[in-house]
DSSP file (Angstrom, degrees, kcal/mol; ACC not computed):
  #  RESIDUE AA STRUCTURE BP1 BP2  ACC     N-H-->O    O-->H-N    N-H-->O    O-->H-N    TCO  KAPPA ALPHA  PHI   PSI    X-CA   Y-CA   Z-CA
    1    1 A X     >        0   0    0      0, 0.0     4,-2.1     0, 0.0     5,-0.2   0.000 360.0 360.0 360.0 -41.3  -44.8 -118.3  -61.3
    2    2 A X  H  >  +     0   0    0      1,-0.2     4,-3.1     2,-0.2     5,-0.2   0.900 360.0  52.0 -62.4 -38.8  -47.3 -115.7  -62.3
    3    3 A X  H  > S+     0   0    0      1,-0.2     4,-3.0     2,-0.2     5,-0.3   0.947 108.4  52.5 -64.2 -40.3  -46.6 -116.3  -66.1
    4    4 A X  H  > S+     0   0    0      2,-0.2     4,-0.7     1,-0.2    -1,-0.2   0.913 111.6  45.3 -52.7 -45.0  -47.2 -119.9  -65.5
    5    5 A X  H  X S+     0   0    0     -4,-2.1     4,-3.4     2,-0.2     3,-0.2   0.917 114.7  46.7 -60.4 -50.4  -50.5 -119.2  -63.9
    6    6 A X  H  X S+     0   0    0     -4,-3.1     4,-2.5     1,-0.2    -2,-0.2   0.901 108.9  55.5 -68.6 -36.8  -51.6 -116.7  -66.6
    7    7 A X  H  < S+     0   0    0     -4,-3.0     4,-0.4    -5,-0.2    -1,-0.2   0.720 112.8  43.7 -63.9 -23.4  -50.5 -119.1  -69.4
    8    8 A X  H  X S+     0   0    0     -4,-0.7     4,-0.8    -5,-0.3    -2,-0.2   0.884 118.4  42.8 -88.0 -45.7  -52.8 -121.7  -67.9
    9    9 A X  H  X S+     0   0    0     -4,-3.4     4,-2.5     1,-0.2    -2,-0.2   0.779 100.5  69.1 -76.0 -25.0  -55.8 -119.4  -67.2
   10   10 A X  H  X S+     0   0    0     -4,-2.5     4,-2.5     2,-0.2     5,-0.2   0.924  99.9  45.3 -64.4 -49.2  -55.7 -117.4  -70.5
   11   11 A X  H  > S+     0   0    0     -4,-0.4     4,-1.1     1,-0.2    -1,-0.2   0.892 116.1  49.1 -62.6 -36.3  -56.9 -120.2  -72.8
   12   12 A X  H >X S+     0   0    0     -4,-0.8     3,-0.7     2,-0.2     4,-0.6   0.933 109.8  50.3 -70.7 -44.5  -59.7 -121.2  -70.2
   13   13 A X  H >< S+     0   0    0     -4,-2.5     3,-1.4     1,-0.2     4,-0.4   0.895 105.8  58.1 -66.5 -35.5  -60.8 -117.6  -69.9
   14   14 A X  H 3< S+     0   0    0     -4,-2.5     3,-0.5     1,-0.3    77,-0.4   0.783  96.2  63.1 -58.9 -27.4  -61.0 -117.4  -73.8
   15   15 A X  H << S+     0   0    0     -4,-1.1    78,-0.5    -3,-0.7    -1,-0.3   0.771 111.4  35.2 -70.3 -18.8  -63.4 -120.1  -73.8
   16   16 A X  S << S+     0   0    0     -3,-1.4    -1,-0.2    -4,-0.6    -2,-0.2   0.336  94.1 116.0-109.1   1.4  -65.9 -118.1  -71.9
   17   17 A X        -     0   0    0     -3,-0.5    74,-0.5    -4,-0.4     3,-0.1  -0.230  69.3-115.4 -73.2 164.2  -65.1 -114.7  -73.4
   18   18 A X  S    S-     0   0    0      1,-0.2    73,-0.4    72,-0.1     2,-0.4   0.836  84.5  -0.8 -58.2-109.8  -67.6 -112.8  -75.5
   19   19 A X        -     0   0    0     71,-0.1     2,-0.4    69,-0.1    -1,-0.2  -0.663  68.4-168.9 -84.8 133.7  -66.5 -112.4  -79.1
   20   20 A X  E     -A   89   0A   0     69,-3.8    69,-2.2    -2,-0.4     2,-0.5  -0.960   7.5-153.0-125.1 146.3  -63.3 -113.8  -80.1
   21   21 A X  E     +A   88   0A   0     -2,-0.4     2,-0.3    67,-0.2    67,-0.2  -0.962  21.3 165.6-121.9 128.8  -61.4 -113.2  -83.4
   22   22 A X  E     -A   87   0A   0     65,-2.7    65,-3.3    -2,-0.5     2,-0.4  -0.983  26.0-139.5-139.9 151.3  -59.1 -115.7  -84.9
   23   23 A X  E     +A   86   0A   0     -2,-0.3    38,-2.9    63,-0.2    39,-0.4  -0.862  50.2  89.1-104.6 142.8  -57.3 -116.4  -88.1
   24   24 A X  E     -AB  85  60A   0     61,-3.0    61,-2.4    -2,-0.4     2,-0.4  -0.874  65.3 -48.5 171.6-136.4  -56.9 -119.8  -89.7
   25   25 A X  E     - B   0  59A   0     34,-2.3    34,-2.7    -2,-0.3     2,-0.5  -0.952  28.9-131.9-135.5 148.3  -58.6 -122.5  -92.1
   26   26 A X  E     + B   0  58A   0     57,-0.5     2,-0.2    -2,-0.4    32,-0.2  -0.892  44.8 164.4 -90.4 130.1  -61.9 -124.0  -92.5
   27   27 A X  E     - B   0  57A   0     30,-3.1    30,-2.2    -2,-0.5     2,-0.3  -0.649  38.4 -92.2-132.2-171.0  -61.1 -127.9  -92.8
   28   28 A X  E  >  - B   0  56A   0      4,-0.3     4,-3.4    28,-0.2    28,-0.2  -0.786  33.1-117.6-108.5 156.4  -63.1 -131.2  -92.6
   29   29 A X  T  4 S+     0   0    0     26,-1.7     4,-0.1    -2,-0.3    27,-0.1   0.793 108.4  59.0 -66.1 -29.1  -63.4 -133.0  -89.3
   30   30 A X  T  4 S+     0   0    0      1,-0.2    -1,-0.2    25,-0.1     4,-0.0   0.901 123.1  19.0 -58.8 -48.6  -61.6 -136.1  -90.7
   31   31 A X  T >4 S+     0   0    0     -3,-0.2     3,-2.5     1,-0.2    -2,-0.2   0.682  85.9 163.0-104.0 -26.4  -58.5 -134.5  -91.7
   32   32 A X  G >< S+     0   0    0     -4,-3.4     3,-2.4     1,-0.3    -4,-0.3  -0.123  75.6  10.7  37.7-117.9  -58.8 -131.3  -89.4
   33   33 A X  G >  S+     0   0    0      1,-0.3     3,-1.8     2,-0.2    -1,-0.3   0.754 119.0  74.7 -66.9 -20.9  -55.3 -129.6  -89.1
   34   34 A X  G <  S+     0   0    0     -3,-2.5    -1,-0.3     1,-0.3    -2,-0.2   0.741 103.2  38.2 -62.0 -16.6  -53.9 -131.9  -91.8
   35   35 A X  G <  S+     0   0    0     -3,-2.4     2,-1.4    -7,-0.2    -1,-0.3   0.249  85.2 114.3-113.6  15.1  -55.8 -129.8  -94.4
   36   36 A X    <   +     0   0    0     -3,-1.8     2,-0.3    -5,-0.2    -1,-0.1  -0.595  57.8  81.8 -86.9  75.2  -55.1 -126.5  -92.6
   37   37 A X  S    S-     0   0    0     -2,-1.4   -13,-0.0     2,-0.2    -3,-0.0  -0.957  84.5-108.3-159.0 177.1  -52.8 -124.8  -95.4
   38   38 A X  S    S+     0   0    0     -2,-0.3     2,-0.3     4,-0.1    -2,-0.1   0.365  71.4 126.3 -95.4   7.6  -53.1 -123.0  -98.5
   39   39 A X    >>  -     0   0    0      1,-0.1     4,-2.2     2,-0.0     3,-0.7  -0.445  65.2-130.4 -66.8 126.1  -51.8 -125.8 -100.7
   40   40 A X  H 3> S+     0   0    0     -2,-0.3     4,-3.0     1,-0.2     5,-0.2   0.912 106.7  54.1 -47.8 -45.5  -54.4 -126.5 -103.5
   41   41 A X  H 3> S+     0   0    0      1,-0.2     4,-1.9     2,-0.2    -1,-0.2   0.898 109.6  47.8 -60.3 -37.1  -54.5 -130.3 -102.7
   42   42 A X  H <> S+     0   0    0     -3,-0.7     4,-2.5     2,-0.2    -1,-0.2   0.896 113.1  46.7 -64.9 -43.0  -55.3 -129.6  -99.1
   43   43 A X  H  X S+     0   0    0     -4,-2.2     4,-2.2     1,-0.2    -2,-0.2   0.872 113.3  50.1 -70.8 -41.0  -58.0 -127.2  -99.9
   44   44 A X  H  X S+     0   0    0     -4,-3.0     4,-2.8    -5,-0.3    -1,-0.2   0.875 109.1  50.6 -54.4 -45.7  -59.4 -129.5 -102.5
   45   45 A X  H  X S+     0   0    0     -4,-1.9     4,-2.9    -5,-0.2     5,-0.3   0.969 110.1  49.5 -68.5 -52.1  -59.4 -132.4 -100.1
   46   46 A X  H  X S+     0   0    0     -4,-2.5     4,-3.0     1,-0.2     5,-0.3   0.957 111.4  50.8 -51.0 -51.1  -61.3 -130.4  -97.3
   47   47 A X  H  X S+     0   0    0     -4,-2.2     4,-2.5     1,-0.2    -1,-0.2   0.922 111.6  47.2 -54.6 -46.7  -63.9 -129.3 -100.0
   48   48 A X  H  X S+     0   0    0     -4,-2.8     4,-1.3     2,-0.2    -1,-0.2   0.886 112.5  48.7 -60.4 -39.8  -64.4 -132.9 -101.1
   49   49 A X  H  <>S+     0   0    0     -4,-2.9     5,-2.2     1,-0.2     4,-0.4   0.924 112.8  47.0 -70.5 -40.1  -64.8 -134.2  -97.6
   50   50 A X  H ><5S+     0   0    0     -4,-3.0     3,-1.6    -5,-0.3    -1,-0.2   0.924 110.8  50.7 -63.6 -42.7  -67.2 -131.6  -96.6
   51   51 A X  H 3<5S+     0   0    0     -4,-2.5    -1,-0.2    -5,-0.3    -2,-0.2   0.781 106.2  58.0 -64.0 -23.8  -69.2 -132.0  -99.6
   52   52 A X  T 3<5S-     0   0    0     -4,-1.3    -1,-0.3    -3,-0.4    -2,-0.2   0.444 132.5 -87.0 -78.3  -9.9  -69.2 -135.8  -98.8
   53   53 A X  T < 5S+     0   0    0     -3,-1.6    -3,-0.2    -4,-0.4    -2,-0.1   0.286  80.8 138.0 119.9  -7.6  -70.8 -135.1  -95.4
   54   54 A X      < -     0   0    0     -5,-2.2    -1,-0.4    -6,-0.1     2,-0.2  -0.428  59.0-106.8 -67.3 147.6  -67.9 -134.4  -93.0
   55   55 A X        -     0   0    0     -2,-0.1   -26,-1.7     1,-0.1     2,-0.3  -0.481  30.3-115.3 -67.3 134.2  -68.4 -131.6  -90.7
   56   56 A X  E     -B   28   0A   0    -28,-0.2    13,-1.1    -2,-0.2     2,-0.3  -0.569  35.6-174.8 -72.7 132.5  -66.6 -128.3  -91.2
   57   57 A X  E     -BC  27  68A   0    -30,-2.2   -30,-3.1    -2,-0.3     2,-0.4  -0.893  21.9-127.9-127.7 165.5  -64.2 -127.4  -88.5
   58   58 A X  E     -BC  26  67A   0      9,-3.0     9,-3.0    -2,-0.3     2,-0.6  -0.888  18.3-161.7-110.2 142.5  -62.1 -124.2  -87.9
   59   59 A X  E     -BC  25  66A   0    -34,-2.7   -34,-2.3    -2,-0.4     7,-0.2  -0.951  19.4-129.7-125.4 112.8  -58.3 -124.7  -87.3
   60   60 A X  E  >  -B   24   0A   0      5,-2.6     4,-2.2    -2,-0.6     5,-0.3  -0.425  10.7-140.7 -63.6 129.2  -56.5 -121.8  -85.6
   61   61 A X  T  4 S+     0   0    0    -38,-2.9   -37,-0.2     1,-0.2    -1,-0.1   0.831  93.3  47.7 -59.3 -40.4  -53.4 -120.7  -87.5
   62   62 A X  T  4 S+     0   0    0    -39,-0.4    -1,-0.2     1,-0.2   -38,-0.1   0.866 128.4  15.5 -81.6 -34.3  -51.3 -120.0  -84.6
   63   63 A X  T  4 S-     0   0    0     -3,-0.2    -2,-0.2     2,-0.1    -1,-0.2   0.464  90.7-128.3-112.4  -2.5  -51.7 -123.0  -82.4
   64   64 A X     <  +     0   0    0     -4,-2.2     2,-0.3     1,-0.2   -31,-0.2   0.693  51.1 160.5  62.0  21.1  -53.3 -125.4  -84.9
   65   65 A X        -     0   0    0     -5,-0.3    -5,-2.6    -6,-0.1     2,-0.5  -0.553  34.7-135.0 -75.5 135.5  -56.1 -126.0  -82.4
   66   66 A X  E     -C   59   0A   0     -2,-0.3     2,-0.4    -7,-0.2    -7,-0.2  -0.823  20.6-171.2-100.3 129.5  -59.2 -127.5  -84.0
   67   67 A X  E     -C   58   0A   0     -9,-3.0    -9,-3.0    -2,-0.5    28,-0.2  -0.947  23.6-124.1-111.7 131.9  -62.7 -126.1  -83.1
   68   68 A X  E     -Cd  57  95A   0     26,-2.6    28,-3.7    -2,-0.4     2,-0.5  -0.459  26.4-127.6 -68.9 153.4  -65.9 -127.6  -84.1
   69   69 A X  E     - d   0  96A   0    -13,-1.1    28,-0.2    26,-0.2     5,-0.1  -0.879  28.1-109.5-109.6 133.3  -68.1 -125.2  -86.0
   70   70 A X    >>  -     0   0    0     26,-2.5     4,-0.8    -2,-0.5     3,-0.6   0.020  28.7-108.7 -48.8 158.4  -71.7 -124.9  -84.6
   71   71 A X  G >4 S+     0   0    0      1,-0.2     3,-0.9     2,-0.2     4,-0.5   0.908 121.1  54.2 -59.6 -41.9  -74.5 -126.3  -86.6
   72   72 A X  G 34 S+     0   0    0      1,-0.2     4,-0.3     2,-0.1     3,-0.3   0.780 108.5  50.8 -61.3 -26.7  -75.6 -122.7  -87.5
   73   73 A X  G <> S+     0   0    0     -3,-0.6     4,-2.5     1,-0.2     3,-0.3   0.564  83.3  91.1 -92.2  -8.5  -72.2 -121.9  -88.7
   74   74 A X  H <X S+     0   0    0     -3,-0.9     4,-2.6    -4,-0.8    -1,-0.2   0.893  88.3  45.0 -55.8 -45.3  -71.8 -124.9  -91.0
   75   75 A X  H  > S+     0   0    0     -4,-0.5     4,-0.7    -3,-0.3    -1,-0.2   0.843 112.6  50.7 -74.9 -27.1  -73.2 -123.2  -94.1
   76   76 A X  H >4 S+     0   0    0     -4,-0.3     3,-0.6    -3,-0.3    -1,-0.2   0.915 111.8  50.2 -66.4 -43.3  -71.1 -120.0  -93.6
   77   77 A X  H >< S+     0   0    0     -4,-2.5     3,-2.4     1,-0.2    -2,-0.2   0.911 103.1  59.4 -64.7 -44.3  -68.0 -122.2  -93.2
   78   78 A X  H 3< S+     0   0    0     -4,-2.6     3,-0.4     1,-0.3    -1,-0.2   0.743  99.0  59.1 -58.1 -28.3  -68.7 -124.1  -96.4
   79   79 A X  T << S+     0   0    0     -4,-0.7    -1,-0.3    -3,-0.6    -2,-0.2   0.517 101.7  53.9 -80.2  -0.4  -68.6 -120.9  -98.4
   80   80 A X    <   +     0   0    0     -3,-2.4   -54,-0.3    -4,-0.2    -1,-0.2  -0.509  63.5 119.3-136.0  66.7  -65.0 -120.1  -97.4
   81   81 A X        +     0   0    0     -3,-0.4   -34,-0.2    -2,-0.1    -1,-0.1   0.355  56.1  84.1-102.5  -1.0  -62.9 -123.3  -98.3
   82   82 A X  S    S-     0   0    0     -3,-0.1     2,-0.2     2,-0.1   -39,-0.1   0.821 102.0 -34.2 -77.1 -27.6  -60.6 -121.5 -100.8
   83   83 A X  S    S-     0   0    0    -40,-0.1   -57,-0.5     1,-0.1    22,-0.1  -0.834  91.8 -20.5-168.9-164.8  -58.1 -120.1  -98.4
   84   84 A X        -     0   0    0     20,-0.3    20,-3.0    -2,-0.2     2,-0.3  -0.344  57.9-164.2 -64.5 140.9  -57.2 -118.5  -95.0
   85   85 A X  E     -AE  24 103A   0    -61,-2.4   -61,-3.0    18,-0.3     2,-0.5  -0.932  20.6-138.9-130.2 155.9  -60.2 -117.0  -93.1
   86   86 A X  E     -AE  23 102A   0     16,-3.0    16,-2.0    -2,-0.3     2,-0.4  -0.965  29.0-169.3-106.5 125.6  -60.7 -114.6  -90.2
   87   87 A X  E     -AE  22 101A   0    -65,-3.3   -65,-2.7    -2,-0.5     2,-0.4  -0.904   8.7-170.0-116.8 143.4  -63.6 -115.8  -88.0
   88   88 A X  E     +AE  21 100A   0     12,-2.2    11,-3.1    -2,-0.4    12,-2.0  -0.991  36.2  87.1-129.4 143.7  -65.3 -114.0  -85.1
   89   89 A X  E     -AE  20  98A   0    -69,-2.2   -69,-3.8    -2,-0.4     2,-0.4  -0.980  68.7 -53.2 166.1-159.8  -67.7 -115.4  -82.7
   90   90 A X  E     - E   0  97A   0      7,-1.5     7,-3.2    -2,-0.3     2,-0.5  -0.884  33.6-135.5-116.4 148.8  -67.9 -117.1  -79.4
   91   91 A X  E     + E   0  96A   0    -74,-0.5     2,-0.5   -73,-0.4     5,-0.2  -0.815  16.8 179.7 -98.0 129.5  -66.3 -120.2  -78.0
   92   92 A X  E >  S- E   0  95A   0      3,-2.6     3,-1.2    -2,-0.5     2,-0.4  -0.800  71.9 -55.9-127.2  90.6  -68.4 -122.7  -76.0
   93   93 A X  T 3  S-     0   0    0    -78,-0.5    -1,-0.0    -2,-0.5     0, 0.0  -0.646 120.2 -21.5  75.8-127.5  -65.9 -125.4  -75.0
   94   94 A X  T 3  S+     0   0    0     -2,-0.4   -26,-2.6    -3,-0.1     2,-0.5   0.132 118.1 101.5-101.4  23.5  -64.4 -126.6  -78.2
   95   95 A X  E <   -dE  68  92A   0     -3,-1.2    -3,-2.6   -28,-0.2     2,-0.6  -0.935  59.8-151.5-109.2 116.9  -67.5 -125.3  -80.4
   96   96 A X  E     -dE  69  91A   0    -28,-3.7   -26,-2.5    -2,-0.5     2,-0.9  -0.817   1.7-155.4 -93.1 121.0  -67.0 -122.1  -82.2
   97   97 A X  E     - E   0  90A   0     -7,-3.2    -7,-1.5    -2,-0.6     2,-0.4  -0.830  22.4-142.5 -90.5 103.1  -70.3 -120.1  -82.8
   98   98 A X  E     + E   0  89A   0     -2,-0.9    -9,-0.2    -9,-0.2     3,-0.1  -0.460  32.1 171.6 -75.0 128.7  -69.5 -118.1  -85.9
   99   99 A X  E    S-     0   0A   0    -11,-3.1     2,-0.3     1,-0.4   -10,-0.2   0.816  73.8  -4.3 -93.3 -42.1  -70.8 -114.7  -86.0
  100  100 A X  E     - E   0  88A   0    -12,-2.0   -12,-2.2     2,-0.0    -1,-0.4  -0.980  56.7-165.9-148.4 165.9  -68.8 -113.8  -89.1
  101  101 A X  E     + E   0  87A   0     -2,-0.3     2,-0.4   -14,-0.2   -14,-0.2  -0.984  10.9 177.6-149.2 134.2  -66.3 -115.2  -91.4
  102  102 A X  E     - E   0  86A   0    -16,-2.0   -16,-3.0    -2,-0.4     2,-0.1  -1.000  31.2-107.5-141.5 146.2  -64.2 -113.5  -94.1
  103  103 A X  E     - E   0  85A   0     -2,-0.4     2,-0.4   -18,-0.2   -18,-0.3  -0.400  31.1-147.9 -67.2 140.2  -61.5 -114.4  -96.5
  104  104 A X        -     0   0    0    -20,-3.0     2,-0.5    -2,-0.1   -20,-0.3  -0.918  11.3-130.0-110.5 140.0  -57.9 -113.3  -95.8
  105  105 A X              0   0    0     -2,-0.4   -20,-0.0     1,-0.1   -22,-0.0  -0.709 360.0 360.0 -84.3 132.3  -55.5 -112.4  -98.4
  106  106 A X              0   0    0     -2,-0.5    -1,-0.1   -22,-0.0   -68,-0.0   0.408 360.0 360.0 -98.3 360.0  -52.1 -114.1  -97.9
Protein backbone atom coordinates (compact mmCIF):
# COMPACT_ATOMS: atom_id res chain seq x y z
CA UNK A 1 0.00 0.00 0.00
CA UNK A 2 2.81 2.41 0.90
CA UNK A 3 4.52 1.78 -2.45
CA UNK A 4 1.29 2.57 -4.30
CA UNK A 5 0.87 5.85 -2.44
CA UNK A 6 4.52 6.80 -2.96
CA UNK A 7 4.42 5.97 -6.67
CA UNK A 8 1.42 8.28 -6.99
CA UNK A 9 2.83 11.12 -4.91
CA UNK A 10 6.40 11.14 -6.25
CA UNK A 11 5.61 12.47 -9.77
CA UNK A 12 3.32 15.08 -8.24
CA UNK A 13 6.02 16.15 -5.77
CA UNK A 14 8.55 16.43 -8.61
CA UNK A 15 6.32 18.96 -10.35
CA UNK A 16 6.77 21.33 -7.43
CA UNK A 17 10.37 20.52 -6.58
CA UNK A 18 13.20 23.01 -6.93
CA UNK A 19 15.73 21.99 -9.54
CA UNK A 20 15.15 18.77 -11.43
CA UNK A 21 17.71 17.08 -13.69
CA UNK A 22 16.63 14.73 -16.47
CA UNK A 23 18.13 13.15 -19.56
CA UNK A 24 16.27 12.96 -22.84
CA UNK A 25 15.71 14.68 -26.16
CA UNK A 26 14.72 18.05 -27.51
CA UNK A 27 11.98 17.42 -30.03
CA UNK A 28 9.24 19.40 -31.74
CA UNK A 29 5.71 19.81 -30.43
CA UNK A 30 4.14 18.20 -33.51
CA UNK A 31 6.01 14.86 -33.30
CA UNK A 32 7.05 15.06 -29.62
CA UNK A 33 8.12 11.58 -28.44
CA UNK A 34 8.06 10.31 -32.03
CA UNK A 35 11.32 12.17 -32.68
CA UNK A 36 12.95 11.27 -29.37
CA UNK A 37 15.85 9.11 -30.55
CA UNK A 38 19.39 9.33 -31.86
CA UNK A 39 18.35 8.31 -35.38
CA UNK A 40 19.60 10.93 -37.84
CA UNK A 41 16.21 11.09 -39.60
CA UNK A 42 14.44 11.82 -36.29
CA UNK A 43 16.96 14.53 -35.33
CA UNK A 44 16.64 16.11 -38.80
CA UNK A 45 12.84 16.03 -38.62
CA UNK A 46 12.81 17.73 -35.21
CA UNK A 47 15.23 20.38 -36.46
CA UNK A 48 13.17 21.08 -39.61
CA UNK A 49 9.93 21.32 -37.66
CA UNK A 50 11.37 23.67 -35.04
CA UNK A 51 12.96 25.85 -37.72
CA UNK A 52 9.53 25.96 -39.40
CA UNK A 53 7.91 27.33 -36.26
CA UNK A 54 6.96 24.36 -34.08
CA UNK A 55 7.76 24.82 -30.39
CA UNK A 56 10.62 22.86 -28.87
CA UNK A 57 9.66 20.28 -26.24
CA UNK A 58 11.70 18.06 -23.93
CA UNK A 59 11.05 14.29 -23.90
CA UNK A 60 12.22 12.45 -20.78
CA UNK A 61 14.26 9.40 -21.81
CA UNK A 62 13.00 7.11 -19.03
CA UNK A 63 9.25 7.64 -19.22
CA UNK A 64 8.91 9.31 -22.64
CA UNK A 65 6.93 12.07 -20.91
CA UNK A 66 6.74 15.24 -22.98
CA UNK A 67 7.29 18.61 -21.32
CA UNK A 68 6.76 21.98 -22.93
CA UNK A 69 9.85 24.18 -22.82
CA UNK A 70 9.27 27.66 -21.38
CA UNK A 71 9.44 30.60 -23.75
CA UNK A 72 12.75 31.64 -22.18
CA UNK A 73 14.19 28.16 -22.78
CA UNK A 74 13.27 27.86 -26.46
CA UNK A 75 16.51 29.43 -27.71
CA UNK A 76 18.64 27.22 -25.43
CA UNK A 77 16.74 24.13 -26.58
CA UNK A 78 17.13 24.93 -30.29
CA UNK A 79 20.92 24.88 -29.90
CA UNK A 80 20.86 21.23 -28.74
CA UNK A 81 19.00 19.28 -31.41
CA UNK A 82 21.80 16.96 -32.55
CA UNK A 83 21.50 14.31 -29.82
CA UNK A 84 20.61 13.39 -26.27
CA UNK A 85 20.70 16.14 -23.65
CA UNK A 86 20.77 16.58 -19.89
CA UNK A 87 18.51 19.38 -18.69
CA UNK A 88 18.28 21.03 -15.30
CA UNK A 89 15.57 23.40 -14.24
CA UNK A 90 12.21 23.56 -12.56
CA UNK A 91 8.87 22.05 -13.48
CA UNK A 92 5.70 24.06 -13.34
CA UNK A 93 2.98 21.62 -14.31
CA UNK A 94 4.01 20.30 -17.72
CA UNK A 95 6.34 23.24 -18.49
CA UNK A 96 10.09 22.86 -18.02
CA UNK A 97 11.88 26.09 -17.07
CA UNK A 98 15.39 25.34 -18.35
CA UNK A 99 18.24 26.57 -16.17
CA UNK A 100 20.86 24.62 -18.11
CA UNK A 101 21.14 22.17 -20.96
CA UNK A 102 24.13 20.15 -22.12
CA UNK A 103 24.76 17.50 -24.75
CA UNK A 104 25.23 13.91 -23.54
CA UNK A 105 27.63 11.49 -25.18
CA UNK A 106 25.97 8.17 -25.94
